[in-house]
N, C-alpha and C positions, 0 to 999 in steps of 0.2 A: 427740619427735618429730613434726614436719610433720603435722597432721590431714588424713584423704587430702583430705576438702574444700578446705581452700583450696591443695592443693598440684594438684587438678584447675582450682580454678578459676585459677590460678597462671599455668598451663599453656595453656589459653585465654585470657588476656590476651596472652598472649606470641606464642599465635599469629599474635592479632591484630595489631597491632603488625605483628609481621612482616613480615602480609600487606598492609598500610597502607603500608610501607616497599616492598615489592617492585611493589609499586600506583603507587606512584610513580614510582621507576625504569620502570617499564616503557613508561606513557603518557607519559614524558619522552623518550626513544627512541622512539617515534612519534610523538610533536611532530612533532620533529628529521627525522624520517624523510619525514612528508608535506611539509613545507616542500623536503627538498630532491627531493622528485617534484614537487611544483610548478615549481622550474625546470627538470627533464629535463624533463616533460611540455610545458613551455610552446614549449624547443625542439626537441621531435618533431612537433610541431601544428603548427609553421614550416615544417619540413622536408618533412613529407607532404601539409600541407595549405594552405601558405600563411599562416597565419594563428594564430595562438596561439589558443587556444576559451580566453574568459573564466571566471575560475573565483571563489570567494568568500576569497581568500585575503588581500585588501587590507580598507580602508574599503571602507563602505556607498555604491554608486558607482550612480547613476542609468541608468547607459548599460549596467546589467547586469540592468537590470528593464524585459523587455521581453516582448515576446509578437505580435507583428506584426501587432494592431492596436492599440496602445500601450502605455499605462504600469499598472504594476500597483503601482506599490511598498508600496499596504493589501490587499494579497491575499497578499506574500509573506513567510512566517515570518522573524523573528527570529532562530532561529536557521541560519539562511543565515551568518551573518555573527557570531555571541554567542558560537562555540564558539572558547573559549581553546585559543590556543596561544600559549607564554611564549618560540620563537621568533621566530614571526613578529612580536611584539610590541618582539621589540627591535631587528624589521630586520635578521635572520640570514641575512646571506651576503650582504644589499643587491645584488644581484642582480635588478631591474626585467622584470618578463613586461609580455608587452602583456597590453592584457584589451580588446578588439575583439567587439564583437560580428563574430558567425563569418562568412565569407566563403570555402567551400568550393570546393576546383576542381570543379570538373563539372557547377556549371550549379544551384547553390541547396541552401540549408541543409537540403536532407531527403537528400542525398546520406549516407551512413553513414560513421561515424569511423573512420578507419584500426584503431585497436584496438578495432573491435567487429568481427562477425560478419556478412560479405558474403554467408550460403548465400541459398537459392532463399525456406526458410522464416520467414526475419531480416529481410529486403528484400521480401517479397512484395506488402506493404502499399503500396511507392512506385509499383507500378505502375496503382494506383485510381486516376482524377482525383478524382473527387469524395469524399473520404475520411470514411470514416463507419466507427464501432466492429465487429468480429466481433461478431456477433451469433447465437447459438444459440436456435431459437424450434422448439416442440415443441407443432404445433398437436394438438389429438384423429384417433387413426390417422395421423398425418403426421410428420415431422423435416424440416424447414429450415435449410439452413445459407447465412447471410445477409454479406457483409460491404458491401456498396455499395448501390444500388439493391433498395427493396421494392418486387417486381412482383405478389406474388398476396397479397392479406391476406385471400382469402375463408375462410368456415367462419370465422367469431371467434365463437369462446368466451365465456359469459357472464360468467368470470370471467379478467381478467388480472394477472400475475402476473413482477416483474423479479425477477431475480437477480445481487447483486453480490457480487465474490471481494474477498479480503483482500489482502494485501500481498505480492508475488512468486509470485501465482496465475494463474489464468486461471477462464475459464467452465465447464473441466473440473469447478471442485472441487465446482459442482452437478449438470452432465448424465453422470459419473461416478456421484456416490454418493442423490442425491436424487429427482433426474428419475425413474429404475428404481424408483421405489417409491412414485410421486405417482401415484395413478387418470388411467387414461385419460381419462378425459372432462369437460367441462363448466371444464376450464380451460387456457389456451395459458400457457405458459411462457415467457420472454425472459431466456437466459443469457448477458451481457455479458461479455466479456474489454475490461477499462479500459482507457482512453487510457495506452499505456506498454507493456502488457501481453500476453500472450498474440498472440495474432492481428492486435490492434487498432493500427494508426499510431502511430508511437514517433517526431513532429517534434523536429526539434532546436532549433524557435524558438519552441518552447514551454516554458513555468513549469512546466504540471502545476500549477495550481492549482485550490483544489476549486471554483472558478465554472468551471474548465474541464471540468474532470468532467464536473458538473451538465451545460454544456453540449450535450457528446458523446453523454450520452444522450438528450438532448433531440431532437437534430441524427439519431440511430439508431435509435432507439424509439422514444418519446414523440409526434413531429409522424410519421413517417412512417405508424404504426399506427393513430392518430389515436385513441391511449389518454382517453379522458373518465373512468376510472375506472382504478385499479389497484390493488394490491396490493404491499411491499416487504420482500424479505427478503435482509439480507447477513452478512456474516462481518467482524467485525474493523476493518481499516481500513473497507472500506465499509462499514461503519455508520453514519459519515461521513458520506461520500459520500448515502446514503441518505436520511438526515436531514436535510439539507440540500436533495434535490428533494422530498421529501415537506413541510420547509415552506412551498418554493416555491412546490409543489403543494397547501395542505394541504385545498383541497376536492375534490380529484379522490382520494387517497390515500384505500383503506377500513384497511387496519392494515398497522403495520409492525411486523417481524419482527427484532431484535438481534441477532446471538449473539457472543459474547465484545468490548462494545462497550467503546473507549476512551475512555470519561469519564470524568473529573477532579475531575472538581464544578463551580461557578461560576467565569465569567471573569474575568479578573482580571487587573493586570498582571505581566507576566510570567509567563502563564501557558504560551506555546511554551517555553521554554525548562526549564519546572516537565515539561511534557512529555515531553520531551526525555529530561531526566534519572529522570522515572520508570520509561519503556520502555526508552532507554539510557543507562543512567546509566554513567560509568565505572568498572566493578569486572572483574575479571579470573574472578571464582567466581561463578555459576557457569559454566562454559563456552559456554551460549546467551546470558549476557546481556553477556560479553566481545565474542563474535561479534557480538553487537547493539550494542554501544558503539563495534564498530572499524570497523563500517560506517558509523553516522549522525556519529561526529564528524570523520574521517577521510574528505575528499573525495578525494583523490588518492591513497591508498592502499586507498580502495574500487575506484577506478578500476583499479587492478591487478589488485584479485579481480576485477571481471568484467573486464579482458581477458584475465587465464589461464583462468576458467572460463566465459563467456559465449560468447567469440571463438572458442572449442575448443570448443563443446558436442558437438559433433558425434566428435568423439573422445573425451571420455568417456562418451556414450551408447556407443561401441561399446566399451568397456572393461569399460562393467558388464556389456551381454550379453553379454561372452566372458564374465565372472567370475561373473555369476547365471546363465548358461544359459537366458535367458529373450530374449527375442526381441521379447516389448512392455514394455517397461519401467512402471513405474508412473507416471500422470499427476504426481505432487508433484513426483518428478525431474524429469521433464519441462518440467515449469511454473516452475521452480528458474532458468534459464538465459532463461527470454524476456521478455526486457527489455535496454533499454542502461543504464548507469551515470548518460547522462543524465536518462531518464526515473523511476529506480528511486530516484537523487538526492534530486530537485526532487520526487516522490510524496514521499516519506517525510517533509519538512519542512514543503511549503505545504500537504500535507492531516492526516497524522500530527499534526503538532505548533502548526502553522498551521491547522490547522481546528479546535484547542479555542478557537480567540477567539468563533467563531460556535457549536459545538452547545449551546451554554446558551440560546441563542437560541431553535433550531430547536427542543428541547425543551419550550418556555415555547408557541410557537405551537402544534405539536403537541396540545399539551394543552388550552388552550386551545377547540381545535378539535375536539375531542371523539374524535381522531382511536386505535384500538384501539394497543396497541404492549405487545409481547410481548417479553420480554427470557431465552436462555437464556444457562446461563454456569455454566463448568464450575471447580469447586473447590481443584480440585488446577492452573488455569492459573496458568502462571509468564511467560507474555509478557504479559497483559493481567490487573493482577489482582481478585479479588472485588467488593474496593474499588467498581469502578467500573461493576457492575451496582446498586449497594444507594446509588450516588449518583444515579445515572438514577428510581430509587423514590425517592430524596426529593425530586428538582426535580418528578416525576413520578407522584405519590402512585396513581395508577389504574393504572400500568403494571404487568405480568403476571409476576414473576421467581421464573424455574423452572432452579434450581441444580442440577446433575447432580452427583452426590456420581464422587468421585474420575476425575473429567473435567477433560482438561489444555488448550490451544487447541486441535487436533485432533480429539480422540478424543468432545469435546463433539457432536461429528457422526459421525467416524469410526467405524465398529463398532457403533451406532445408528443407522441411515439409516430403517430401519424406522421407530423410534419417531417419530425427528423429522420425516418426514414424515405420520405421522398427525398429529401436534399441529398443524402448519401447516394440515392440511386441517382439521381442527375450529376451529382460529382462523377459517378464511376462512369454513367454514360457522354460524359461531356470529355472523356480522355478518349484519343483513336488507339484500336489496335495495331 
């Protein structure tokens, strides 16, 4: 009789091998479908818009690397082109797609795609002449909602704090959770909708590089409000942007608080691909990992999801209201559709993956400048592993790392808003003016 231990081991190994085979088959099918939809979207884009939208299915092409002001080859992530697809490499179907810079009907690249939502909420940013990020500003005893020119900067408090949200989120991540739990004196709070998300601009001629995000924060917050000094608070993807901004203004930043920061160690060749495999590796299980890999590896299949979900978000929201009997849906549900496929796809690759090339240098600059750095991370985070915060501690030994027991990527703040807000105020108060 085979001992139970060997029987259990054999079953485990068999299950693992079966999962590997199933995984290979599933992703092979997805490779085929993505190649097929590449051709299909080329035809549909030409029909509806007059030109096929450029994509990253072919070899690296310089004409795709643009941002209206010049070439951005050095800022583009290698993951945009290095995602393996056996059918593309075989030249499957041999049907050439036009890959020209888009020239949309309707007078410019700001016209949204036929596959995107055109409701008032989603295209309101196009009506503004001087494009700036949507910013929520909380002054002591008053709140201002600004999207364009800043006209009223009176009542400037002693401390400025800029809050940056994570991927597929918006300024609501902070205004609905942390803002109500912060004291109403001595702090002027800025919650930003990052470029491509929430109510901020989502331009078609933008590659959404790390530099693009930093420049828009400068244009929308730093310069209009003349911030000589400020604190930074960021979550997940926002941590990468916060580090880049802080390193650029290391003499102005008083402190930086990073929540679940995606930092996987010192920069080296192939760092972007390593990050892609870490945060969105081609895995079937758990479902969250499969969803991340599906949206990050398959440009055209991801566009299908955005077409079904984002373009029809008003329908989905009505259905959810009927099912839940709630007039107001949770802000996290509303935020999920407030982007375009173009903005989310490029931000994922050029910030989360491509940003890995510069984070190491940013940490070095901040450590040398003596900027106070606090890190908060949940030990149950399945999106950004706890090792990321440990890596920051190794790179910047003076950083304070607070590990939240049983906290995941969201509950590290959700459910403990008062505690988190209190820790922020203690951090700001501990820094001499």
